[in-house]
N, C-alpha and C positions, 0 to 999 in steps of 0.2 A: 197658490200659485197665482200672480198678474205678470201679464209683460205686455208692453206696447212699444211700437217702432211708429214710428212716422219720418217721412221724407218731404219736405215743402221747398219748392222752388217759387219763387213770384216776382214779380215785376208790377212795381205801384208807380204809379205819377199823381202825389198828391197836390203839388205846384199848379198843374195847367187844369183849371176845367174850361168847359164850355159855357160861357154864362149866357150865351145868346139863346133862342128858345126855339126847338126841334120839333118839328112833325115824327111824332112815334109813328105814324100809318106808313112812312115813308121808308127807303130801305137805308139801312144803317151806314152802308157807304157811300150815303151821299150828304152824312156830316163829316166836314172837315175842317178843320180848324190847320188855319195857316203855319204851316212847320217855322216859319220866319218869327213867328211869335209866341214860341215856346221859348221857355227859359229852366236853365239849372237841369236838363234833362242830356240822356244820352242815347243813342240808337240803339234797340235792342239787338243782337247778332243774331241773324236767319228771321227777323219781324220786322212788320213794317212800322213798328210802332218805337217807340220812347218812353224812358221810365227814372227817375230820378235813383240814382245808384243808394244804395242802402249804407252803406259807411259814413263815418262822420272823417270827411277829409277838410284839410285845410286852406282857407282862403287867400291867394295869394294876396298882398298887402294888405288882410286884417287881421284880428287877432281871435276872431270867430271862427265855428267851421262849420260844416255845409249836414245837410240832411235831417231830415225827420222824414224818415221814409220806411215803409212794410218790405221796400224790395231783399230780401234776403236768398238765399241757399241752407237748409237747415236738415239736421239729421237729430232725431230725438229720441232717446231709448229710457224705459223706465220697467225695471221688476221690482217684485216683492215674492217675499215667501213668508207665511204665516204657518205657527204649529201650537198645537195645545192638547195637554195631557189633562187627564183627572184620575188622580191616586187614591184609592178608597181604602181609609184603616179599618174601618168598620161603620154599624148604621150612620154615626154621628160622627164622625172624622173624616176627611179629605183634604187633600190636595190639589190644586188645580196651579198649573204648570203655562207658560205660555212663550213666546218667541217671536220676534219679528226682524225680519231685516229688508229693507228698499235700499236699492239703488237708482242714480241716475244719470246720465250722459247728455251732452248738446253739443253741437258743434255746428258754427255758422259762420256763414262766409257772406260778402257782397258778389255776386255774380256780376254786376254791369260795376266795376270799377272806374273812376274818374280815368281818364286821361295823363299819363304822368307820375298817377299814385300809386302806391304799394297795395295789394289787396289788401280788405282788413278781414280780418279772422277772431274770431273767439272762441273758446273753447271752455268747457265747466264737467264738472264730474265730482260725485261723492256717493257717498254712502251713509247709513244708519243702523242701527240695531239696537235692540230692545226685550230686555227679559224682563219677565213678572212673573 
């Protein structure tokens, strides 16, 4: 039997990078990127930084959508069971039986929806069985 559960909540900004050289011997607090130069980000509630929303949201006046981001709040669960048995009829004949069942579920949502947009959520679940 195998079981797995994972909960991950991450805020990512892959659109704004600091291209200026930074002295790594200095305190990280000295690296300040001007907030008026940030684009396509939303402040993270309760934090001092901003991140790119993780969902794909419509862009006003355009036909494309936003976001190539890893900002997400997700739960993943997976499990599997395998059983096997061998039946010996005599020294020359035996029967080997085996079976396996697996299941998975994933719930994912954007923890940082764009203002005025509905929260993006995705759910996936499934199972598979096999007998030999």
